C-alpha positions, 0 to 999 in steps of 0.5 A: 471549253472545246467546240464540240462540248459548247455546241452540245450544251447549246443544243441541250439548252435550245434543241426543244424550243418551239418556233415561238420561243425562237421568235422572242427578242434577244436584245438589240441583235433581234430575235433569238433566232436572228442571234443564233443564225448569226452564230451559225454564219460566223462558224460557217465562215470560220470553217470556210476560211480553215478549209481554204474555201470561199465564204457562202451565206448560210440560208435562213430556213423557214423553221427556226428550230432547225438552227440547232441542226445547222449549228451542229453541221457547221461546227462539224465542218469546222472541226473536220477542217482541223484549224488551229486551236485558237480558231476552235477556241474562238468558235467555242467562246462565240457559242458560249456567248450566244448561249448565255445571251439566250438564257 
């Protein structure tokens, strides 16, 4: 699956969630929001690496429902950097794994 499709499916699954739904536990990784923020950070790190930029922490915003917007932005940044196919494939697999963990 390509990265854009994986992100679209993720947003379709979670984009309507309320803050209380994001706060629900998601296994040993913390809450659903924690798990998703970790995903956003990993995608942002891949984008920075692909663009030859330093990695920077992605801020954790107050409202977890904004995580889907953050995911869209960092995924677009990664795609704009035109990394090797292996990088986008790994990012797509990461998105799919987190999406499955949130089910």
